[in-house]
N, C-alpha and C positions, 0 to 999 in steps of 0.2 A: 504494500500500500504506500501511497505517496504522501500521506499526511497523518497527524495524530488523530485518532478517532474519538476517544473519550473527551479530550479537550475541545475538539471541534463541535461535538454534540452539545456540550455545555454552553459553548459560545453562540451557537446558532439561534437566531430569532427571526420572526417574520417581519419583512420590510414592505411597506405599502407606499412609501413616498421616495421618489428617486430624483437624482439630478438629471436634467434634460440633456443628456449627451450620450453618444454611442460608446459601446465598449471599445477599449483600446485594442489595437491589432494584437498586442501581446496577450492580453487576457482572453480574447476571443480564440486565439490559436491554442492556448492552454486548455480551454474548455472543449474545443473540438477534438484535440488530441486525447483528452481524458475520456470523452464519449466513446471513442474508438476502442477503448480498453474495457468497457463495461460488460459485465456478465451477471448472471443471477443463478441461484441454486435450483431454480425450478425448470431449467433448460427450455425457457421460452424466449422467443425472439421479440425484443423490444426495439421500437423505432423512435428516434428523436428528431425533432423538427425545430429549426432555429430561424427566426425572422427578425428583421430590424424595421419596424414600422412604428413610429412614434404615436403616442396618444395625443388627443386634443387636450387643451388645458383642463377641461372638466372630466377627463379620463374616459371619454365615451367612444373615441374613434373606432376601436376594435372591440367594443362591448365588454368592458369590465365594470360597468354600472357605477362608475365613479369611485370604485374601491381603490384603484391604483392611480397614483399621480406621477407624472413625469417620465415614466418608463419608455424606452425606445427599443428595447430588445426583449424577446420572449422565447422561451423554449417550451415545446409541447411534447407529449409522449403518446404513442399509439401502439396498439397490439392487436393481434388476431383474437377472435372470440374463442379462447381455448381454456382448458381446465384451470391453469394457474396464471393466465395472462394478466389479470388485474393485480395479483400479488407481485408478479414479476415487474410490472410497471412501477408499482410503489417502491419496490426494492431498489431498482436501478436509478430511478429518478431521485430518490433520497441520497444515494451515493453521489450523484452529480451535485445536488444541492449542498451536501456537506463539503465537497471539493470546492464549490464556489465560495462557501463560507470561509474556507481555508485561504482562498485567494483575496479575501476582503470584500467580496461582492455580496450584494443584497438579493434576497429571493423571498418568495412566499408561495406556498401551495394554493392554487385556485382549482377547486373541483366543481363548485356550484355557481360561483359568482363571475362567470364569464360566458359570452355567447359562443357556444360550440359551433354553430353554423358559420359565423363570421371567421372564427379562427381555423376551422377545418378548411375553408376556402383559401384563407391567407397562407396556410401551411401546406396546401395541396395534399390533404390526407384522404385516402381512399374511403369511400362511403361504407364499405363493409367492415372497416376496422373500428375497434373501440377506441375512444378518444377521451380518457378519464380526467386528464389534468393538464394544466399549464403552469408556468411561473414566469413573471417578469424577472429579468436579471440585469443588474446594473449597480450603480453607485448610490448608496443610501444618502439622503439628505440628513444633515446633522439634527434637524429639528423635525419632530413628528407633527403632523397636522392634528387639529382638535378631533377631527373625525376618526383618525387612526387611534388616538389615545382612548376615545370613547369605545371604539370597537374592541380594542384589546381588553378594556375593563369589562365590557359586557360579556365577552367570550371567556373571561378569566384565563387569558392566554398564558399567564405565568404560573398557573396552578395545575397540579396533576393529582389524580386520585391516589390515595394511600395504598401501600403494598397489599394490605389485607383485602382490598376490593378487586385486585388484579391477579394476584399470584396465589396458587393453592397447592396443597400437598395431598396427592393421591385422589382427591375428590373435591368437588366444589363447595363442600361444607367445612373444610379445614384449611385455614389460611397458611401460606408458606412464610416462615420467618426468614429474615436475612441470614441468620445463622444456619438455617436449614438449607439455604441455597448454596452455601459453601463457596466454591470457586466461581459460581455463576451469579453471585450477588451483584457484581458490577455490570455484567451484560444485561441482567434484568433491570437494574436501575436505569441504564441507558435506554432500554426499551420503554420504561415508564415515562421518560422524558420526550418520547417521540411526538411530533406534531400530528394532528388529525383534524378532519373537517369538523367545524364548530367545537373543537376541543372535546369531542365525545369519548375519545380513548376506548375504542370498541374491542380491545384485545383482552383475552383472558389466557392465562398459562397455568397448566397443571403439571407439577413435577411428580414423576413416578419412577422411583429408583434413580437410574442414570439418564432418564429421558424427560424431555420437556415437550408437552403437547400444546400446540397453539390453536386457540379458538377465536372466532369472530362473533361479537355480541351485537344484537340489534333489537329494537322494539318489535313486538309480535306483528304489528300492523305496518311495518316499514315497507316502502315501495321497492321495486327491483333496483331503481336508480340509487336509492339510499343504501341498499345492501351492497351494490357494486362499489360505491364510494368507500364503504367500510372495509371491503376487501383490499382496496388500494391502501387504506390506512394500515391494515395488518401487514401488508408488504413493507411499508415504511418502518413499522415497529420491528419486524423480523430483521430488516437490514441493520438497525441499531444493535440488536442482540448479536447477530452473526458477526458483524464487523468488529464489535468489541471483543467477542470471543476469539476471533482470529488475532487481534492485537495482543491479547493476553496468552496466545498460544494454547488455547483450549481446543482440543481436537474433537471432531464429531462429524456427523453427516445428517442431512435432512432425509426423512422417510415418511411416506404416508402409511399410517397403520389403520387398517379397516376397522379393527375392534374399538377404536377410540371415537368413532362417529356416534353421536347421541341420537337415539331414536325418539321420535315424537316431540322433538324440541323445535319450537317456532321462534326461538330467540337466540340460540347459540349454534354455530356451525363449526365443526372440526375442520381444520385446514391441513396441518402438517405437523410433524414432530422432529425435534432435534435429539438424536441419540448420541450422547457423549461417549468418548472412548478413553 
């Protein structure tokens, strides 16, 4: 890896206000070079799309509904509609966002607050591909707008759910302690800090002996679009867990275990497991 993972995860924050200038040639080349190295443990093909088209002063030109100010560059991600496509998109895109953070660039995940139709056209994305997210990428303004400050406060962007609500031991009734996580305390903590749409934090992890089972949680009446976004969120969280484990030289592999799928559950989906070695 090219940069420190744990420090970068802690440093990363969402940026919605940018200086109205293009990326330098040097920063753009570093990003494009890094994109060419990206991979994911799901063995899915992830496509990245980069455009330089500035927003109007009110943030409306490319349909970000006034959420983003000043950005001139955007990166989007698309994938085939496959078993782990959405998780793979979240995994690889977050690796790119962390690398951008390491370079000193600002980013923010946008999954619902952008016009897919406009950006699909601008980025020449094929209609039969899933297009779950974009991010502006550029140089953050030193001063946040009042709207951004209020949005962060409303979404409680700097807050995360406690361990006992996210991590469990053997079953969903027994919380996993930090001591019980052993060598995986830090990877799980970095997972806990992952960003997610509306800061919903839809991930749940169950430790069973030397294996960590990853689940996606949602409301029972969630729409397909909402569930898809949460699968992307889980990919983001898994990237934090996996990259931190690699940084700490913790060996293991991802594996889908059929017996871990929950029957008759309308709120929790089993995704994949990490088997430590």
